N, C-alpha and C positions, 0 to 999 in steps of 0.2 A: 569557506565563503561566509558562513553565517557570522562567525567571530569577527571578521573584517568589516562587515558592512556598516555603513554609517546610518545608524537609525535616526539620529537627530537630522541629518542633512536630508535623508529621504522623507521625513515627516514635514520638515519646513518647506521642501520644494513642492510637495503634493498640496500643502495649504496654501502656498502662494500661487500655484496654478489654479486651484479651485477658486479663489478669490478673483483672479484674473478673468477667468471664463464668466464668472457672473457679472463682473464689471463690463466685459466685452458684450454680453448679451443684453445688460440694463436690468437695474433692479426692478423697474416697474414691469418690465416684460416677462420677468420670472416669477412675479408674485403668486400667480396661481397655476403655474407650470408643473403638471404632474410628472413625476420620475417614473418611468415605465418599469425600471428594475425594482424599484420599491414604491408600487402603485397607491400606497396608502399615504404616501408624503408628497408634498409639494417640494420645490426647490428650497423655499425658506425652512421647511421642517427638516429637510436633509442637512442643512448647515446648522440648524439647531441641534441635531443629533451630534454632529462632528464637534461642535462647540461644547456639548454636554459631556461626551465621551472624555474629552481632554480635561474638563473641569473635575470629573469623578476621578480619573486617574491621578490629577494633581493632588486630590484631597485623599486619596487612598479609598475612595468609596467604591470598592469593588464587589461587595457582596451581592450575588444574583447575576453577575456579568458574565456573559453578555446576554442575558435573557431578555424576555419580552418586558417584564415589569420594570427592569433597570432602563431599558430603552424608553419605554413610555414615560418614566418620571423625567427624563432629559427633555423630551418633547414638551412635557407639561411646563416645566421650569423655563425653557428657554424659547418655545415655539411662538410666543408673542413678541418677542424682542426684534425690532427693526433690524433688517439685514445690515445696514452699515455699522450698527452698534454691535451686532453679533460678530462681523468680521474684525472690529477693532479690539473687542474683548478676546476672541480666539487668538489673534495675533499677539497680544500682550502676554496671555498665559502661556502661549506655545513657546515663546522665547525663554520662559523660565523652565518649563519642562524640558526643552531641548538641552539645556545645561545638564539636567539629570540624566538625559538619554546618552549624552557623551560620556558622562561619568559611570554610567552602568548602575545608576541607582534610582531609576524612575519605577522601580517595582515590577511585579510579574506581568503586568499588562502591556509592557513595552512593545513587544513583538506584535501582538493584536492591534494595538493603537496604530501603528504603522501601516499594518495591512489593511485596517478598517478605512483609513484615509485614502489609500490607493484605489480600494474597491469602490468607494463612494465617488471618487473623482471619475472613474469610468462610467458609474451611473449617471453623474452630472453631464458627462460628455454625451451620453445616449439621449438624455432628456433635451439637450441644447442643439443635438445634431453637429457636435464639434469633436470629431474624433481625433485621437492623438495619444502620445505617451504609450504605445503598445509594445515597445521594446526597451531595454536597458537593464542596468544593474539590479534594479527592484525585483525583476521577474526571475533572475538566476538565484537570488537570495530566497525569494518566497516559494519558488518551486522546490528548492532543496529542503525546505522545512516541510511544505504540503505533501509532496509526493513521497517523502520519506515515511510517511504514516500509513501509505497505502498497502505495503505488504503485510502489515500486521492485521489490518482489517479484512484483507482478502483471506489470510490465513484463518482468521476467527470465523469467518463466514463459510469455511470448508470448500473454498474454491481453488480451482487450479491457479498457480502463481501468475501474476500479470506484471509487465512492465510499461513505464510510460516513456515513450520516445518523443523528445523535442529538440529544436535546434540548438538548445544550449546542453544537452546531454541525454543519457539514458537513465532512467531511474527504476530500479528493480533488477532482479536476477537477469544475468545475461542469456540464460536458457529458458527464462519464462515463456510458457507456450502462447500466452494471451499477451497481445500488445496493442496500445492505443498510441497512434501517432498524431500528434497535434502541436500547433505552435503554442509558445509560451503565454500569450495573451489569452487565447482561447481556453487553454487549461485553467488558468486563474479564474476566469469567469465560470467555468464549471465548479471549482473548488469553492468559490464564494457563493454557490448557490443561484447563480444567474442563468442557468440552463435547465430545461425540462427534460425528462426521461427520453422522450422522442429525439430532442436534439442531441442528447449525449449518445445514445445508441446509433444515431445517424453518422457519428464521427469515424474516423478511419481506424477501424479495428481489425485485427488479424488474429488467426488462431494457426499456430504452427506455419506462419508465413502466408496462409491462404486468407484473402480478404473476407471478412464476415459479410454475408448476404442477409441472414435472418437475424434480425435485431434481438430477438428473444435469446439467442445464444449468449449475448453480452449483457442483457437486462439486468442480471443479478450483481454485475459489477458496477454499474452506473450509480447507484446510491452510495457507494463506498467511496466515490471520489470527492464528496463534500460533506464536512461535518455538519453543514447548515441545512442538508436536505436539497433536493432538486426543485426548481421552479415548478409551480402548478400550471403554467402557460409558457408557450414559446416566447422568447425574447430575442428579437432580431436587432443587431446593432451594426 
């Protein structure tokens, strides 16, 4: 699945949808709209980040990615650019990078670039109250990558094996005693650090087929589901 996935198409479609969402809401209406999933950012700053990530990928400026200083530099550089201009620049450079994505020569940040765009599309949808794009080929591709990292993290933590059970497949050992059953959209929100400890442990966990009642039983597993860490506060979308 990962090898056949159209990275360029996925990125271009996410960018197009993001532009359309802001256009539908109105540039003036979103000027000071805080994004709950990234509360330090307004909608324009979120777009500045997306534009900045693409610029850095295109320039090969990946030192420190995706750390806070790397991201802060994007906001500093693009944060004051008017939204219409940001979208115009983003679209123009995106078309150039999409050629590289199709050729497989866009560099080591190709996969994170696409995942970042989709994650922030959902952040934007939450800020604007415009839900959508919660199923599709992106999720099968993303989960195949993200969930594939869980067994090693669990083993390194010295915990009993766990498996992730989603509508698009089971990820992890067939006989893993600990299971988390979750839809593909919700899992990606967890994986991208958009859910709190309380929210993750309240999901549909089971041990040996028996539903978990005490969240403390699965609390050690929760942080292992996201390389970005868990949200410090509940996020309802």
